[in-house]
C-alpha positions as CSV (number, residue, x, y, z in Angstrom):
1,M,-20.7,64.2,6.3
2,T,-17.2,63.6,7.4
3,R,-18.9,62.4,10.7
4,L,-20.8,59.4,8.4
5,V,-17.3,58.7,7.1
6,N,-15.4,58.4,10.3
7,I,-18.2,55.8,11.2
8,L,-18.0,53.8,8.2
9,L,-14.2,53.8,8.3
10,V,-13.6,52.6,12.3
11,C,-16.7,50.0,11.0
12,L,-14.4,48.6,8.5
13,M,-11.3,48.2,10.6
14,V,-12.9,46.6,13.1
15,L,-14.6,44.4,10.3
16,G,-10.7,44.3,8.7
17,A,-9.2,43.5,12.3
18,A,-12.3,40.7,12.7
19,A,-11.2,39.1,9.7
20,V,-7.2,39.4,9.9
21,Y,-8.2,37.4,13.5
22,D,-9.7,34.7,11.7
23,M,-7.0,34.3,9.3
24,K,-4.9,33.8,12.3
25,Y,-6.4,30.7,13.4
26,E,-7.2,28.8,10.3
27,A,-3.4,29.5,9.6
28,E,-2.1,28.0,13.7
29,A,-5.2,24.9,12.5
30,A,-3.7,24.5,9.2
31,A,-0.3,24.7,10.5
32,E,-0.7,22.0,13.2
33,R,-2.3,19.5,10.7
34,V,0.8,19.8,8.8
35,A,2.8,19.2,11.8
36,G,0.3,16.5,12.9
37,L,1.2,14.6,9.1
38,E,4.7,15.7,9.6
39,R,5.0,13.4,12.2
40,Q,2.7,10.2,10.7
41,V,4.9,10.5,7.6
42,A,7.8,9.9,10.1
43,A,6.2,7.5,11.7
44,E,5.7,5.5,8.5
45,Q,9.0,6.0,7.0
46,E,10.3,4.3,10.5
47,R,7.9,1.2,10.5
48,I,8.5,0.9,6.2
49,S,12.4,1.3,8.0
50,M,11.5,-1.8,10.0
51,L,10.0,-3.9,8.3
52,R,12.5,-3.8,5.3
53,A,15.3,-4.6,8.1
54,T,12.7,-7.5,9.2
55,W,12.3,-8.7,5.9
56,S,16.3,-8.6,5.1
57,A,16.6,-10.6,8.0
58,L,14.2,-13.2,7.3
59,T,14.8,-13.7,3.7
60,Q,19.3,-14.2,4.8
61,P,20.9,-17.0,2.4
62,R,22.0,-18.7,5.6
63,R,18.7,-18.7,7.7
64,M,16.8,-19.7,4.4
65,Q,19.2,-22.5,4.0
66,D,18.8,-23.3,7.4
67,L,14.7,-23.6,7.3
68,V,14.5,-25.4,4.0
69,E,17.5,-28.3,5.8
70,R,14.7,-28.3,8.6
71,H,11.8,-28.9,7.1
72,A,13.0,-31.2,3.7
73,P,10.6,-33.6,4.6
74,D,7.9,-31.9,5.3
75,L,8.9,-29.8,1.5
76,N,9.9,-32.5,-0.8
77,L,12.5,-30.3,-2.8
78,A,14.7,-31.0,-4.8
79,P,17.5,-29.6,-6.6
80,M,16.3,-27.5,-10.3
81,E,17.2,-29.9,-13.6
82,L,18.4,-28.2,-16.3
83,T,15.2,-30.6,-18.3
84,Q,13.4,-28.4,-15.8
85,L,14.1,-24.8,-18.1
86,G,12.0,-24.0,-20.6
87,T,11.9,-20.9,-23.3
88,I,9.0,-18.5,-24.2
89,A,8.4,-21.2,-27.0
90,D,7.3,-23.2,-24.9
91,V,4.3,-21.0,-23.1
92,P,1.2,-22.3,-24.9
93,E,-1.2,-19.0,-26.9
94,K,-3.6,-17.5,-25.1
95,K,-7.0,-19.4,-25.9
96,P,-9.0,-17.6,-28.4
97,E,-12.6,-16.5,-26.9
98,E,-14.6,-19.0,-27.9
99,E,-12.9,-21.8,-26.6
100,L,-13.2,-20.0,-23.2
101,L,-17.3,-20.0,-24.1
102,A,-16.9,-23.4,-23.8
103,G,-15.0,-23.5,-20.5
104,D,-16.4,-23.4,-16.8
105,K,-19.9,-21.3,-17.4
106,D,-18.9,-19.1,-13.6
107,E,-15.5,-18.1,-14.8
108,I,-17.0,-15.8,-18.5
109,V,-18.5,-12.8,-17.7
110,T,-19.8,-10.4,-20.0
111,G,-17.1,-12.3,-22.7
112,S,-14.7,-12.0,-20.0
113,V,-12.8,-14.3,-18.3
114,K,-13.3,-13.0,-14.7
115,A,-10.6,-13.5,-12.3
116,K,-11.5,-16.2,-9.2
117,P,-11.4,-14.5,-6.1
118,A,-7.6,-14.5,-4.3
119,A,-7.4,-15.8,-1.0
120,P,-6.9,-12.3,1.7
121,A,-3.4,-11.8,2.5
122,P,-2.6,-12.7,5.8
123,E,-1.6,-9.5,8.0
124,P,1.7,-8.8,8.8
125,E,1.6,-10.1,12.3
126,D,0.7,-13.4,11.1
127,V,3.4,-13.7,8.7
128,Y,6.1,-14.4,11.2
129,E,4.5,-16.0,14.0
130,G,6.7,-19.0,14.7
131,V,9.3,-17.9,12.5
132,E,13.0,-17.6,13.9
């Protein structure tokens, strides 16, 4: 009987060692995944920092003023006048649904106004091409 108990305990010990060995490698794999994700987060934070610096440089008031002056004939810009300002009371109220239904049938989807698809946003690299 003791021999049977000893054999059973040895088998349990071997199974326990195999389970610990398997857990060790799973923990190492998880640690590698965490390290990879931390590297990705650091890279994204660096990219965000660079984009903020670029945005700050591109939106400097002096640079914007130079661009406006350079392209003034093409832009047809004029200073804002006080008559262009409005109040909340000047904003028209939302049309009732019946009036919307009488409008363009392509804009109506099951009784609600369907937004027209917007043009796809340009890639960040395309936005800054030719910008000084």
